[in-house]
PLY file of the C-alpha trace (Angstrom):
ply
format ascii 1.0
element vertex 400
property float x
property float y
property float z
element edge 399
property int vertex1
property int vertex2
end_header
0.23 -0.03 -0.02
1.46 3.48 -0.98
1.38 6.49 1.37
-0.96 8.14 -1.09
-3.78 5.49 -0.79
-5.34 7.39 2.12
-5.68 10.41 -0.18
-9.23 10.38 -1.34
-10.20 12.12 -4.69
-7.06 14.21 -4.66
-5.30 12.82 -8.00
-3.78 16.13 -8.81
-2.52 16.95 -5.48
-1.07 13.14 -5.28
0.72 13.83 -8.36
2.41 16.79 -7.64
3.64 15.45 -4.16
4.88 12.42 -5.76
7.05 14.24 -8.14
8.47 16.48 -5.43
9.19 13.49 -3.38
11.19 11.93 -6.17
13.29 15.52 -6.64
13.61 15.50 -2.58
14.92 11.77 -3.08
17.47 12.79 -5.79
18.62 15.81 -3.84
19.45 13.78 -0.61
21.13 11.23 -2.90
23.21 13.81 -4.80
24.29 15.53 -1.37
25.35 11.85 -0.13
27.47 11.11 -3.23
28.87 14.97 -3.15
27.31 15.82 -6.52
25.70 19.21 -7.31
21.74 19.40 -6.62
19.63 18.41 -9.65
18.10 21.58 -11.56
14.54 22.55 -11.72
13.84 20.78 -8.75
9.99 20.70 -7.81
11.10 20.13 -3.90
10.95 23.23 -1.58
11.34 23.68 1.95
7.74 24.95 2.92
4.39 23.81 1.93
0.96 24.81 2.79
-1.99 22.58 2.32
-5.49 24.17 2.03
-8.80 22.79 1.58
-12.16 22.61 3.30
-12.97 20.33 6.43
-13.08 16.78 5.19
-10.62 17.14 2.42
-7.58 15.23 3.86
-5.28 18.25 4.28
-3.33 16.53 7.30
-3.51 13.21 5.66
-1.86 14.43 2.50
0.63 16.23 4.52
1.51 12.93 6.49
1.80 10.96 3.44
4.21 13.63 1.75
6.32 13.39 4.92
6.41 9.57 4.73
7.60 9.61 1.33
10.32 11.98 2.32
11.56 9.79 4.60
11.17 6.46 2.40
14.13 4.15 2.54
12.67 1.55 0.13
15.46 -0.30 -1.82
13.40 -0.03 -4.92
14.02 3.48 -5.19
17.51 2.63 -6.64
15.64 0.73 -9.22
13.39 3.61 -10.36
10.74 2.92 -7.94
8.96 5.96 -6.51
9.49 7.12 -2.73
6.37 6.33 -0.60
6.09 2.79 -0.87
4.31 2.53 2.60
6.02 -0.51 3.90
9.55 0.13 4.62
10.75 1.28 8.10
10.86 5.20 7.14
7.13 5.13 5.74
5.74 3.12 8.43
6.98 4.94 11.57
6.16 8.20 9.92
2.59 7.26 9.34
2.29 5.78 13.24
3.69 9.14 14.43
7.09 7.54 15.76
9.82 8.47 13.30
12.37 10.55 15.13
13.00 13.20 12.19
9.13 13.79 11.73
7.34 15.97 14.23
3.21 15.80 13.73
1.76 19.14 15.64
-1.76 19.20 16.32
-3.81 20.96 19.09
-7.04 20.51 21.06
-6.64 24.13 22.31
-8.13 27.08 20.92
-4.66 28.42 19.55
-0.79 27.49 19.19
1.01 30.19 21.11
4.51 31.73 21.25
6.04 29.25 23.45
5.19 26.08 21.44
6.27 27.67 18.50
9.59 28.53 19.44
10.09 24.84 20.51
9.29 23.96 17.12
11.84 26.41 15.58
14.23 25.17 17.76
13.68 21.61 16.68
13.56 22.57 13.00
17.47 23.82 13.14
18.65 20.27 13.76
19.70 17.92 11.52
18.07 14.88 10.88
18.81 12.09 13.49
18.69 9.20 11.19
16.05 9.92 8.40
16.50 11.62 5.23
14.75 15.00 6.10
13.74 17.10 9.45
9.93 17.16 8.74
7.49 19.40 10.79
3.84 18.87 10.20
1.85 21.85 11.57
-1.84 20.36 11.05
-3.29 23.71 12.67
-1.48 26.46 11.31
-4.63 28.44 11.32
-4.70 28.32 15.22
-1.12 30.17 15.51
-1.43 33.41 17.58
0.12 36.54 15.45
3.06 36.23 17.90
3.27 32.48 17.11
3.24 33.46 13.33
5.74 35.95 13.52
8.08 33.59 15.08
7.44 30.97 12.69
7.92 33.51 9.95
11.86 33.39 10.71
12.14 29.80 10.45
10.45 29.87 7.02
12.29 32.52 5.82
15.75 30.97 6.50
15.24 27.25 6.94
17.81 24.58 7.77
19.28 22.74 4.63
17.34 19.64 5.30
14.16 20.94 6.95
10.74 20.80 5.46
7.73 22.58 6.97
4.22 21.15 6.07
1.40 23.56 7.12
-2.32 22.93 7.22
-5.20 25.15 7.30
-8.73 25.67 5.56
-7.95 28.65 3.60
-4.96 30.90 2.39
-6.83 33.70 4.47
-6.20 31.77 7.61
-2.44 32.19 7.41
-0.13 35.28 7.83
0.42 36.68 4.40
4.19 36.68 4.94
4.28 32.94 5.73
1.98 31.68 2.86
3.99 33.75 0.41
7.19 31.68 1.35
5.28 28.44 0.97
4.50 26.40 -2.24
0.39 26.02 -2.00
-1.58 22.95 -2.71
-5.25 23.14 -2.59
-7.43 19.88 -1.88
-11.16 19.70 -2.70
-13.95 17.90 -1.17
-13.88 14.33 -2.31
-16.72 13.13 -4.12
-19.44 10.90 -2.43
-18.75 7.99 -4.10
-14.86 7.84 -3.41
-15.77 8.49 0.59
-18.20 5.66 0.36
-16.02 3.14 -1.29
-13.10 4.02 1.24
-15.66 3.06 4.21
-16.42 -0.05 2.60
-12.98 -1.16 1.51
-11.08 0.20 4.73
-13.59 -0.07 7.64
-15.86 -2.88 6.54
-19.03 -0.77 6.49
-22.09 -1.97 4.59
-22.28 -0.23 1.39
-25.44 1.04 1.85
-24.97 2.86 5.24
-21.46 3.78 3.69
-23.12 5.69 0.82
-25.79 7.13 3.27
-23.03 8.46 5.74
-20.84 9.70 2.87
-24.19 11.60 1.34
-25.15 13.02 4.85
-21.55 14.40 5.63
-21.08 15.85 1.98
-17.88 14.22 1.57
-16.23 14.84 4.96
-14.24 11.51 5.39
-13.86 11.47 9.21
-17.29 12.70 9.87
-18.77 9.95 7.57
-16.66 7.55 9.24
-18.02 8.59 12.70
-21.64 8.74 11.31
-21.31 5.33 10.13
-19.98 3.80 12.87
-21.15 5.57 16.16
-24.62 5.20 17.27
-24.28 8.70 19.49
-23.33 10.67 16.11
-26.28 9.56 14.32
-28.56 10.42 17.39
-27.11 13.87 17.65
-27.62 14.61 14.13
-30.99 13.48 14.13
-31.74 16.03 16.84
-30.26 18.83 14.86
-32.13 17.93 11.72
-35.34 18.37 13.65
-34.57 21.66 14.85
-36.01 23.79 11.92
-39.42 22.15 12.60
-39.16 23.56 16.48
-38.59 27.19 15.89
-42.43 28.33 15.22
-42.44 30.56 18.37
-40.05 32.15 20.95
-40.35 29.27 23.45
-39.38 26.91 20.87
-36.45 28.97 19.59
-35.10 29.36 23.04
-35.56 25.58 24.16
-34.11 24.35 21.08
-30.75 26.77 21.63
-30.61 25.53 25.02
-30.65 21.76 24.16
-28.07 22.48 21.50
-25.63 24.10 23.61
-26.34 21.55 26.23
-25.61 18.62 23.82
-22.22 20.45 22.95
-21.48 20.68 26.64
-22.18 17.11 27.29
-19.88 16.25 24.44
-17.01 18.31 26.03
-17.81 16.71 29.46
-17.40 13.11 28.00
-13.93 13.90 26.48
-12.76 15.63 29.79
-13.92 12.39 31.45
-11.87 10.21 29.16
-8.93 12.27 29.17
-8.49 14.66 32.13
-8.25 12.19 34.93
-5.49 10.24 32.98
-3.56 13.29 32.51
-3.80 14.45 36.00
-2.94 11.18 37.33
0.00 10.79 34.80
1.36 14.08 36.02
0.82 13.82 39.78
3.02 10.55 39.32
5.62 12.21 37.29
5.95 15.26 40.11
6.19 12.58 42.73
2.67 13.14 44.52
1.09 9.66 43.37
-2.46 8.94 43.41
-4.21 10.83 45.89
-1.03 11.62 47.73
0.50 15.02 48.95
2.10 16.90 46.04
5.71 18.11 46.96
6.52 21.55 47.18
6.97 23.65 43.99
4.93 21.55 41.96
1.52 23.55 42.13
2.30 25.69 39.45
2.58 22.69 37.04
-0.74 21.23 38.24
-2.27 24.77 37.63
-1.04 24.87 34.14
-2.41 21.42 33.31
-5.68 22.59 34.66
-5.74 25.82 32.65
-4.83 23.47 29.43
-7.72 21.26 30.27
-9.97 24.10 30.60
-9.16 25.38 27.17
-9.48 22.15 25.66
-12.78 21.75 27.12
-13.75 25.15 25.53
-12.79 24.01 22.04
-14.32 20.71 22.33
-17.57 22.59 23.14
-17.18 24.92 20.12
-16.25 22.19 17.76
-19.28 20.05 18.63
-21.41 23.17 18.17
-19.75 24.02 14.60
-20.45 20.46 13.82
-24.29 20.86 14.57
-24.30 24.12 12.41
-22.72 22.37 9.57
-25.48 19.71 9.57
-27.83 22.48 9.92
-26.54 24.46 6.93
-26.61 21.24 5.01
-30.27 20.85 5.84
-31.39 24.26 4.55
-29.04 23.93 1.38
-31.10 20.84 0.57
-34.31 23.29 1.16
-33.02 25.48 -1.34
-32.14 22.97 -3.78
-35.75 21.84 -3.73
-37.11 25.39 -4.09
-35.10 25.82 -6.99
-35.45 22.68 -8.29
-31.84 22.05 -8.71
-30.62 18.95 -10.04
-27.99 18.58 -7.18
-28.13 15.43 -4.89
-29.75 15.94 -1.71
-27.67 15.24 1.45
-30.26 14.72 3.99
-32.69 12.20 2.06
-33.54 10.55 5.43
-35.57 13.64 6.25
-36.88 14.29 3.11
-40.57 14.98 4.16
-39.26 17.80 6.46
-37.28 19.52 3.59
-39.97 19.12 1.41
-42.64 20.69 3.95
-40.25 23.90 4.77
-39.35 23.99 0.92
-43.20 24.23 0.23
-44.13 26.79 3.09
-41.15 29.33 2.29
-39.37 31.13 -0.05
-35.77 30.73 -1.25
-34.97 34.07 -0.14
-35.98 33.29 3.49
-33.82 30.07 2.92
-30.78 32.15 2.06
-31.60 34.57 5.22
-31.71 31.30 7.48
-28.24 30.22 5.97
-26.78 33.55 6.77
-28.18 33.41 10.28
-26.21 29.98 10.92
-22.75 31.50 9.45
-23.29 34.49 11.59
-23.64 32.25 14.50
-20.35 30.51 13.43
-18.44 33.73 13.15
-19.86 34.98 16.46
-18.58 31.50 18.29
-15.14 32.40 16.60
-15.22 35.65 18.07
-16.02 34.14 21.87
-19.34 35.32 21.94
-21.13 33.45 24.79
-22.31 29.94 22.96
-25.99 30.44 24.30
-26.46 33.79 23.35
-25.02 33.18 19.68
-27.12 30.19 19.28
-30.40 31.71 20.59
-29.85 34.67 18.27
-29.68 32.22 15.22
-32.81 30.00 16.43
-34.76 33.45 16.54
-33.35 34.33 13.12
-34.33 30.92 11.87
-38.00 31.79 12.91
-38.36 34.90 10.82
0 1
1 2
2 3
3 4
4 5
5 6
6 7
7 8
8 9
9 10
10 11
11 12
12 13
13 14
14 15
15 16
16 17
17 18
18 19
19 20
20 21
21 22
22 23
23 24
24 25
25 26
26 27
27 28
28 29
29 30
30 31
31 32
32 33
33 34
34 35
35 36
36 37
37 38
38 39
39 40
40 41
41 42
42 43
43 44
44 45
45 46
46 47
47 48
48 49
49 50
50 51
51 52
52 53
53 54
54 55
55 56
56 57
57 58
58 59
59 60
60 61
61 62
62 63
63 64
64 65
65 66
66 67
67 68
68 69
69 70
70 71
71 72
72 73
73 74
74 75
75 76
76 77
77 78
78 79
79 80
80 81
81 82
82 83
83 84
84 85
85 86
86 87
87 88
88 89
89 90
90 91
91 92
92 93
93 94
94 95
95 96
96 97
97 98
98 99
99 100
100 101
101 102
102 103
103 104
104 105
105 106
106 107
107 108
108 109
109 110
110 111
111 112
112 113
113 114
114 115
115 116
116 117
117 118
118 119
119 120
120 121
121 122
122 123
123 124
124 125
125 126
126 127
127 128
128 129
129 130
130 131
131 132
132 133
133 134
134 135
135 136
136 137
137 138
138 139
139 140
140 141
141 142
142 143
143 144
144 145
145 146
146 147
147 148
148 149
149 150
150 151
151 152
152 153
153 154
154 155
155 156
156 157
157 158
158 159
159 160
160 161
161 162
162 163
163 164
164 165
165 166
166 167
167 168
168 169
169 170
170 171
171 172
172 173
173 174
174 175
175 176
176 177
177 178
178 179
179 180
180 181
181 182
182 183
183 184
184 185
185 186
186 187
187 188
188 189
189 190
190 191
191 192
192 193
193 194
194 195
195 196
196 197
197 198
198 199
199 200
200 201
201 202
202 203
203 204
204 205
205 206
206 207
207 208
208 209
209 210
210 211
211 212
212 213
213 214
214 215
215 216
216 217
217 218
218 219
219 220
220 221
221 222
222 223
223 224
224 225
225 226
226 227
227 228
228 229
229 230
230 231
231 232
232 233
233 234
234 235
235 236
236 237
237 238
238 239
239 240
240 241
241 242
242 243
243 244
244 245
245 246
246 247
247 248
248 249
249 250
250 251
251 252
252 253
253 254
254 255
255 256
256 257
257 258
258 259
259 260
260 261
261 262
262 263
263 264
264 265
265 266
266 267
267 268
268 269
269 270
270 271
271 272
272 273
273 274
274 275
275 276
276 277
277 278
278 279
279 280
280 281
281 282
282 283
283 284
284 285
285 286
286 287
287 288
288 289
289 290
290 291
291 292
292 293
293 294
294 295
295 296
296 297
297 298
298 299
299 300
300 301
301 302
302 303
303 304
304 305
305 306
306 307
307 308
308 309
309 310
310 311
311 312
312 313
313 314
314 315
315 316
316 317
317 318
318 319
319 320
320 321
321 322
322 323
323 324
324 325
325 326
326 327
327 328
328 329
329 330
330 331
331 332
332 333
333 334
334 335
335 336
336 337
337 338
338 339
339 340
340 341
341 342
342 343
343 344
344 345
345 346
346 347
347 348
348 349
349 350
350 351
351 352
352 353
353 354
354 355
355 356
356 357
357 358
358 359
359 360
360 361
361 362
362 363
363 364
364 365
365 366
366 367
367 368
368 369
369 370
370 371
371 372
372 373
373 374
374 375
375 376
376 377
377 378
378 379
379 380
380 381
381 382
382 383
383 384
384 385
385 386
386 387
387 388
388 389
389 390
390 391
391 392
392 393
393 394
394 395
395 396
396 397
397 398
398 399
């Protein structure tokens, strides 16, 4: 299995990355032999992967990182880097390669402190691999200060260091950084391609796989979760009933409260699974043990962990709300398709009766205003507006 097999519906991006990996292999081989660098190389030291959620930005970056570290003997016979089986490919894909740092955050942002550590790491020569690779999966979450710290490293990289940055769009990255990166745009994978992946790799029944892929409009991870997690299906069902519950003020406020409470419950479940384990591990590392008295001077470390867990809980709640709002946007997109008699396939065929009812009772102009209200709610949440206030304002707008 080649490292590119996890890329779904991204043939053009795969072709570009494969060509760059071949050139990168030629560069390292030339250096090892004391030869001059090959001319017109497609390899560069900084890459920016953009695309909508579910397009596979991080998957593409990790696959490219694996191809850069490929040590398959077939390369000497003309084989392409990225076999997927050698030690370099395997350890990169599972996250244990010594020269590949994969950075993802479960917090709201990536700060200066963490970025400085990455920059320090990037200045090191490869310990055993062919390149020093830094994969930053959430480059859009860099604070302005952190972005300025990263800029210097991207401007003047170490000879065999490669930065792979991922973000939803070019506008989510500082202009000074994106101008120094080679840009690759990924697209939303076709529904059929996502369904095929769910059947082949996850063993999901074809009908269920296609329904999940259609409902999530090509988002691979969400489709997998929807097809395998009963709780995810239940939450989606609740969200898709919301448009029928906003006929009066009381219904709007109740629906908003339930949506926020469901997101808070998701955050609480994540906290229960992770926070206790993290706290116990840190107490043990600091010499306190489980339930024991903590040594002097360790209160700061415990406080820092508590703050991190609090920030993670906030992001988990926002992510859960954003997922619900995405489903709600898809519902009204289907309503608009029915009203305009579009030939576009409906994503939410399981609630077609509700779609047809709302499409019949309202106008396309009202539907567009409702979609705009959902987008305004997402923007308000990004600006740290209290979740309940933002969602209440949205449900009241959906009533109009």
